DORONU-836515 format. One line per 4 residues: number of its first residue (from 1); their letters; for each residue x, y, z of C-alpha. Coordinates in Angstrom, 1 decimal, always signed. Layout:
N
NUM) A) X:Y:Z ~ ...
//
This chain:
393
1) MAEK) +78.6:+43.0:+70.6 ~ +77.5:+42.4:+74.2 ~ +78.1:+39.0:+75.6 ~ +75.9:+37.4:+78.3
5) ITGS) +77.9:+35.6:+80.9 ~ +75.2:+34.0:+83.0 ~ +71.8:+34.7:+84.5 ~ +68.3:+34.5:+83.4
9) TKTS) +67.2:+37.1:+80.8 ~ +64.1:+38.1:+78.9 ~ +64.1:+38.0:+75.1 ~ +63.0:+40.8:+72.9
13) KEEG) +59.9:+38.8:+72.1 ~ +59.0:+38.5:+75.8 ~ +59.5:+42.2:+76.3 ~ +57.1:+43.0:+73.4
17) MSKD) +53.4:+43.3:+73.0 ~ +51.0:+42.3:+70.3 ~ +51.4:+44.3:+67.1 ~ +47.7:+44.2:+66.5
21) SKTT) +46.9:+45.8:+69.9 ~ +46.0:+49.5:+70.3 ~ +47.2:+52.2:+72.8 ~ +46.1:+55.6:+73.9
25) IATS) +47.6:+57.6:+76.7 ~ +45.5:+59.1:+79.5 ~ +45.0:+62.8:+78.8 ~ +43.2:+63.9:+82.0
29) SLMV) +44.9:+66.4:+84.3 ~ +45.9:+63.5:+86.5 ~ +48.4:+62.4:+83.9 ~ +50.7:+65.4:+84.3
33) PSRR) +50.3:+67.2:+87.6 ~ +51.0:+71.0:+87.3 ~ +54.4:+72.2:+88.4 ~ +52.6:+74.3:+91.0
37) NVLR) +51.0:+71.3:+92.6 ~ +54.3:+69.3:+92.5 ~ +56.1:+72.1:+94.2 ~ +53.4:+72.6:+96.7
41) AGLS) +53.7:+68.9:+97.6 ~ +57.4:+69.4:+98.2 ~ +58.2:+66.5:+95.9 ~ +59.7:+68.1:+92.9
45) LAAL) +62.9:+66.5:+91.7 ~ +65.0:+69.0:+93.4 ~ +63.5:+68.0:+96.7 ~ +64.2:+64.3:+96.5
49) PVLS) +65.4:+63.1:+99.9 ~ +68.8:+63.4:+101.6 ~ +69.3:+59.9:+102.8 ~ +72.3:+60.2:+105.1
53) VITP) +74.9:+62.5:+106.4 ~ +76.1:+65.5:+104.3 ~ +78.7:+64.6:+101.8 ~ +82.2:+65.7:+103.0
57) RGAY) +83.6:+68.8:+101.6 ~ +85.7:+68.2:+98.5 ~ +83.8:+65.1:+97.5 ~ +83.9:+66.2:+93.9
61) AQTG) +87.7:+66.7:+94.0 ~ +89.6:+64.7:+91.4 ~ +93.1:+63.3:+91.5 ~ +94.9:+63.2:+88.2
65) KTTT) +93.8:+64.7:+84.9 ~ +90.5:+64.3:+83.0 ~ +90.0:+64.0:+79.3 ~ +87.1:+64.5:+77.0
69) VQGF) +86.2:+61.5:+74.7 ~ +83.0:+60.8:+72.7 ~ +81.6:+64.1:+73.9 ~ +81.9:+63.5:+77.7
73) ETGA) +84.6:+64.1:+80.4 ~ +86.2:+61.1:+82.0 ~ +88.7:+60.5:+84.8 ~ +89.7:+57.1:+83.4
77) DVAQ) +92.9:+56.4:+81.6 ~ +91.3:+55.7:+78.3 ~ +94.4:+54.1:+76.7 ~ +94.7:+51.7:+79.7
81) AEKE) +90.9:+51.0:+79.5 ~ +91.3:+50.0:+75.9 ~ +94.3:+47.9:+76.8 ~ +92.3:+46.1:+79.4
85) GALV) +89.9:+45.4:+76.6 ~ +87.0:+44.1:+78.6 ~ +84.2:+45.2:+81.0 ~ +81.8:+43.0:+83.0
89) FYTH) +78.5:+44.6:+84.0 ~ +76.2:+43.1:+86.6 ~ +72.7:+44.4:+86.5 ~ +69.1:+43.7:+87.7
93) DSGA) +67.8:+44.7:+84.3 ~ +66.6:+42.2:+81.7 ~ +69.1:+40.6:+79.3 ~ +67.7:+42.7:+76.5
97) AAAA) +68.3:+45.9:+78.4 ~ +71.8:+44.8:+79.6 ~ +72.8:+43.8:+76.0 ~ +71.5:+47.2:+74.7
101) ICDA) +73.6:+49.1:+77.2 ~ +76.8:+47.0:+76.6 ~ +76.3:+47.3:+72.8 ~ +75.9:+51.1:+73.0
105) FHKD) +79.1:+51.4:+75.1 ~ +81.0:+49.1:+72.8 ~ +79.9:+51.2:+69.8 ~ +81.7:+54.2:+71.3
109) FPKI) +84.7:+52.1:+72.5 ~ +85.1:+49.2:+70.1 ~ +88.4:+48.1:+71.7 ~ +86.5:+47.2:+74.8
113) TARY) +84.3:+44.1:+74.9 ~ +81.4:+44.6:+77.3 ~ +79.8:+41.5:+78.9 ~ +76.9:+41.3:+81.3
117) VSLQ) +75.2:+39.3:+84.0 ~ +71.4:+39.8:+84.3 ~ +69.6:+38.6:+87.4 ~ +66.8:+39.8:+89.7
121) NGSL) +68.0:+42.2:+92.3 ~ +68.0:+39.7:+95.2 ~ +69.7:+37.0:+93.2 ~ +72.3:+39.5:+91.9
125) FSKI) +73.1:+40.6:+95.4 ~ +73.5:+37.0:+96.6 ~ +75.7:+36.2:+93.6 ~ +78.1:+39.1:+94.2
129) LAER) +78.4:+38.4:+97.9 ~ +79.1:+34.8:+97.3 ~ +81.8:+35.6:+94.8 ~ +83.4:+38.1:+97.1
133) GAHR) +83.2:+35.6:+100.0 ~ +85.1:+33.2:+97.8 ~ +87.7:+35.9:+96.8 ~ +86.5:+35.8:+93.2
137) YEAD) +86.3:+39.2:+91.6 ~ +84.5:+39.1:+88.3 ~ +82.3:+42.2:+88.2 ~ +83.5:+45.6:+87.3
141) VIQF) +80.3:+47.6:+87.6 ~ +77.1:+46.7:+89.4 ~ +73.6:+48.2:+89.2 ~ +70.9:+47.4:+91.8
145) SDLG) +67.2:+48.2:+91.5 ~ +66.8:+49.6:+95.0 ~ +68.7:+51.9:+97.2 ~ +68.6:+49.7:+100.2
149) TAID) +70.6:+47.0:+98.5 ~ +73.2:+49.5:+97.3 ~ +73.6:+50.9:+100.8 ~ +74.0:+47.4:+102.2
153) FQNK) +76.6:+46.6:+99.6 ~ +78.4:+49.9:+100.5 ~ +78.4:+49.0:+104.2 ~ +80.0:+45.7:+103.3
157) GGYD) +82.8:+47.5:+101.5 ~ +81.6:+46.4:+98.1 ~ +82.4:+49.5:+96.1 ~ +85.6:+51.0:+94.9
161) EYNS) +85.8:+54.8:+95.5 ~ +85.7:+56.9:+92.3 ~ +84.6:+60.5:+92.1 ~ +83.6:+60.9:+88.6
165) PQQK) +83.9:+64.3:+86.8 ~ +80.3:+63.8:+85.9 ~ +79.2:+64.1:+89.5 ~ +78.9:+67.9:+89.1
169) YYSL) +75.8:+67.3:+87.0 ~ +74.1:+65.5:+89.9 ~ +72.7:+66.7:+93.2 ~ +74.5:+65.6:+96.3
173) DHLS) +71.2:+63.9:+97.3 ~ +71.6:+61.6:+94.3 ~ +75.0:+60.3:+95.2 ~ +76.2:+57.8:+97.8
177) HPAG) +77.1:+59.3:+101.2 ~ +80.0:+59.9:+101.2 ~ +80.1:+60.4:+97.4 ~ +82.2:+58.2:+95.2
181) HFFW) +80.7:+54.8:+95.8 ~ +77.5:+54.8:+93.8 ~ +75.1:+57.2:+92.1 ~ +71.4:+57.2:+91.2
185) IAMG) +71.6:+56.1:+87.6 ~ +67.9:+56.3:+87.0 ~ +64.5:+56.6:+88.7 ~ +61.8:+54.0:+88.3
189) FAGL) +58.3:+55.0:+89.1 ~ +54.8:+53.5:+88.9 ~ +51.2:+54.5:+88.6 ~ +48.0:+52.8:+87.5
193) AYCT) +47.1:+51.3:+84.2 ~ +43.9:+49.8:+82.7 ~ +42.9:+47.8:+79.7 ~ +40.8:+50.0:+77.4
197) DRVK) +39.1:+47.0:+76.0 ~ +37.6:+46.3:+79.4 ~ +37.4:+49.7:+81.1 ~ +36.1:+53.1:+79.9
201) PAEA) +38.2:+56.1:+80.7 ~ +35.5:+57.7:+82.8 ~ +35.3:+54.5:+84.9 ~ +39.0:+54.0:+85.3
205) PASW) +40.7:+54.5:+88.8 ~ +42.2:+57.9:+89.2 ~ +43.8:+57.4:+92.7 ~ +45.1:+54.6:+94.8
209) KDLL) +42.0:+54.6:+96.9 ~ +39.9:+54.0:+93.8 ~ +41.4:+50.5:+93.7 ~ +39.3:+49.7:+96.8
213) DPKW) +36.1:+50.0:+94.8 ~ +34.3:+46.5:+94.9 ~ +33.9:+46.6:+91.1 ~ +37.7:+45.8:+90.8
217) AGKI) +37.6:+42.7:+93.0 ~ +39.4:+39.9:+91.2 ~ +40.4:+42.1:+88.3 ~ +43.7:+43.7:+89.7
221) SVKQ) +47.3:+42.7:+89.0 ~ +50.3:+43.6:+91.1 ~ +53.9:+42.5:+91.5 ~ +55.2:+39.9:+93.9
225) ANSG) +57.2:+40.6:+97.0 ~ +60.5:+40.4:+95.2 ~ +59.7:+43.7:+93.5 ~ +61.5:+46.7:+95.0
229) MQFT) +58.9:+49.0:+93.4 ~ +56.1:+47.1:+95.0 ~ +57.8:+47.3:+98.3 ~ +58.1:+51.1:+97.9
233) AWYE) +54.4:+51.3:+97.0 ~ +53.4:+49.4:+100.0 ~ +55.5:+51.5:+102.3 ~ +54.5:+54.9:+100.8
237) LRKL) +50.8:+54.2:+100.6 ~ +50.8:+52.9:+104.1 ~ +52.3:+56.2:+105.2 ~ +49.5:+58.0:+103.3
241) YGDD) +46.5:+56.0:+104.3 ~ +47.6:+53.8:+107.2 ~ +47.6:+50.0:+107.7 ~ +43.9:+49.7:+106.9
245) YWKA) +44.5:+50.6:+103.3 ~ +46.3:+47.3:+102.5 ~ +43.9:+45.3:+104.6 ~ +41.1:+46.6:+102.4
249) FAKQ) +43.1:+46.1:+99.3 ~ +43.7:+42.4:+100.2 ~ +39.9:+41.9:+100.1 ~ +40.1:+42.7:+96.3
253) KPKG) +42.0:+39.4:+95.8 ~ +44.7:+40.9:+93.6 ~ +46.9:+38.6:+91.4 ~ +50.7:+38.8:+91.8
257) FNSR) +53.3:+38.4:+89.1 ~ +57.0:+38.2:+88.9 ~ +57.8:+40.7:+86.2 ~ +56.4:+43.8:+84.6
261) VQVF) +56.4:+41.9:+81.2 ~ +53.8:+39.5:+82.6 ~ +51.7:+42.3:+84.1 ~ +51.5:+44.3:+80.9
265) DRLA) +51.0:+41.2:+78.7 ~ +48.1:+40.2:+80.8 ~ +46.7:+43.7:+80.7 ~ +47.0:+43.9:+76.9
269) RGDD) +45.1:+40.6:+76.5 ~ +42.4:+41.7:+78.9 ~ +43.2:+39.0:+81.5 ~ +43.1:+41.8:+84.1
273) AVCG) +41.1:+45.0:+84.0 ~ +43.5:+47.1:+86.1 ~ +47.2:+47.1:+87.1 ~ +47.9:+48.3:+90.5
277) MAEW) +51.7:+48.4:+89.9 ~ +52.1:+49.9:+86.4 ~ +55.8:+50.9:+86.0 ~ +56.3:+53.8:+83.6
281) AGYQ) +59.0:+51.9:+81.8 ~ +56.8:+48.9:+81.2 ~ +54.0:+51.1:+80.1 ~ +56.1:+53.0:+77.6
285) LAHK) +57.1:+49.7:+75.9 ~ +53.5:+48.7:+75.8 ~ +52.5:+52.0:+74.3 ~ +55.2:+51.6:+71.6
289) KKAP) +53.7:+48.2:+70.7 ~ +50.2:+49.8:+70.5 ~ +48.7:+47.7:+73.4 ~ +45.2:+48.7:+74.5
293) INFV) +46.4:+50.2:+77.7 ~ +46.1:+53.7:+79.3 ~ +48.4:+55.0:+82.1 ~ +47.1:+57.1:+84.9
297) APKD) +49.3:+59.2:+87.3 ~ +47.4:+59.0:+90.6 ~ +46.7:+62.4:+92.1 ~ +48.0:+61.1:+95.4
301) GLPS) +51.5:+60.4:+93.9 ~ +53.6:+57.8:+92.2 ~ +55.8:+55.4:+94.2 ~ +59.4:+55.9:+93.0
305) SPMA) +62.6:+54.0:+93.5 ~ +66.1:+55.1:+92.5 ~ +68.4:+52.6:+90.9 ~ +72.0:+52.7:+92.1
309) NGIV) +75.2:+52.0:+90.0 ~ +78.8:+51.8:+91.1 ~ +82.2:+50.3:+90.5 ~ +82.9:+47.1:+92.4
313) ANAP) +85.9:+46.9:+94.7 ~ +88.8:+44.9:+93.2 ~ +87.3:+45.2:+89.7 ~ +89.3:+43.2:+87.2
317) HPQA) +89.2:+46.0:+84.7 ~ +89.3:+49.2:+86.8 ~ +90.0:+51.8:+84.1 ~ +87.3:+50.3:+81.8
321) ARLF) +85.0:+50.4:+84.8 ~ +85.7:+54.1:+85.3 ~ +85.2:+54.9:+81.6 ~ +81.9:+52.9:+81.6
325) TDWL) +80.7:+54.7:+84.8 ~ +81.5:+58.2:+83.3 ~ +79.7:+57.1:+80.1 ~ +76.6:+56.1:+82.1
329) MSLK) +76.6:+59.3:+84.1 ~ +77.1:+61.5:+81.0 ~ +74.3:+63.2:+79.1 ~ +74.8:+60.6:+76.3
333) GQTF) +74.4:+57.6:+78.7 ~ +71.5:+59.2:+80.6 ~ +69.7:+60.0:+77.4 ~ +70.2:+56.4:+76.3
337) YQDN) +68.6:+55.2:+79.6 ~ +65.6:+57.4:+79.0 ~ +65.0:+56.6:+75.4 ~ +65.9:+53.0:+74.9
341) PYLY) +62.8:+50.8:+74.7 ~ +64.2:+48.2:+77.1 ~ +64.9:+50.8:+79.7 ~ +62.7:+54.0:+79.5
345) YGSI) +63.9:+55.2:+82.9 ~ +63.8:+58.8:+84.2 ~ +67.1:+60.6:+84.7 ~ +67.8:+62.8:+87.7
349) RKDA) +70.8:+64.4:+86.0 ~ +70.4:+68.2:+86.2 ~ +70.4:+68.8:+82.5 ~ +68.6:+65.6:+81.4
353) PPMP) +66.3:+66.1:+78.4 ~ +62.6:+65.2:+78.5 ~ +61.6:+61.5:+78.5 ~ +59.7:+60.1:+75.6
357) GGLK) +56.3:+61.9:+75.3 ~ +57.9:+65.2:+76.4 ~ +57.7:+64.7:+80.2 ~ +60.4:+65.1:+82.8
361) LNDF) +60.5:+63.5:+86.3 ~ +59.5:+66.8:+88.0 ~ +56.2:+66.7:+86.0 ~ +55.1:+63.9:+88.3
365) KLLV) +54.4:+63.9:+92.1 ~ +56.9:+61.3:+93.2 ~ +56.7:+59.3:+96.5 ~ +60.2:+58.4:+97.6
369) PTDM) +61.1:+56.9:+101.0 ~ +62.9:+59.5:+103.0 ~ +63.7:+57.5:+106.2 ~ +65.8:+54.7:+104.8
373) KAFL) +66.3:+53.1:+108.2 ~ +62.6:+52.7:+108.8 ~ +62.0:+51.7:+105.2 ~ +64.5:+48.9:+105.2
377) ASRK) +63.4:+47.8:+108.7 ~ +59.9:+47.2:+107.3 ~ +60.9:+44.8:+104.6 ~ +60.2:+41.6:+106.6
381) EFNS) +56.7:+42.9:+107.5 ~ +56.0:+43.7:+103.9 ~ +57.2:+40.2:+102.7 ~ +54.9:+38.5:+105.2
385) EWNQ) +51.9:+40.6:+104.5 ~ +52.3:+40.6:+100.7 ~ +52.9:+36.9:+100.4 ~ +49.9:+36.2:+102.7
389) MLGL) +47.7:+38.5:+100.6 ~ +48.7:+36.7:+97.4 ~ +48.3:+33.2:+98.9 ~ +52.0:+32.4:+98.8
393) L) +52.3:+31.5:+102.5
//
């Protein structure tokens, strides 16, 4: 069984929705853009951005033998991993999600006890840096919710180098540069959502610009500035529509919340009519709980943010860390990330199955930052503008 080490978590109850609520899914053509339109936009999964230099030749090369265990190939010494007997997983995900991941891994490898630390992305980064600064090495594998944090951690020498045999199932674009430090474990993306008890489908917003309609004033929820996805949305929609878009949006007096659980709970109760930061994973959980919520994939695209996962340098359980990483990258691990109700993330693995509902990532028009330097440089501006808009300054 997974064991929590420290950090704030969300309980299963907090992740859930009312059992008496009702859900239907938007069925308009906006929900699933045609593959032709996706390709025309140049934003199909295969075209997700190259973020740095080309990976050096031979990045997939392995040293030592690989073995197949539990249906996937690994470069770890499995016997040594079981002798280590433990794994510590640091993650931005909720406690419920982290526990589910650790329990699934422990089920396949019962001789390894998997424990976790669950913290918001910024707090997690601060914790790992403080530990390393004190020469304390407690984490084996770490997962960040945004690419910028992962790149910063790589630049600080935070990752061990391990070229997993599973890398061949991933595009070079979806690995660190150079490869071997981290990989894109999943893709989070967000659209719009509305409460069907308050909004009729014909009146619901179908694009991001529709949120500027005066009828939504005081009725929109968003995430706070500590959300990596909200930062991505701000950056990408500003590129599409210019600075005036967010100035106009601020006049709608949106309400900001810390977590997607709060956002969807409020939407289910009818406290808000529309959510302007409806993460697909949160919607899927609400849908499963039959909340009165519809999801809309805006025709102008869905802000998307890859999550990054890698082995921490000086990991106390290095072979267990390799085994865990290979398990996460494998078809088994990626299917788990897509299907588990506390995750519901999209996999960018080349042979990933459809997500719940039969959709794949390339069924959506994804908006992913391509110029990471410009993206990261705009963070301070975003924080100031967003906090001012929400009345937090």
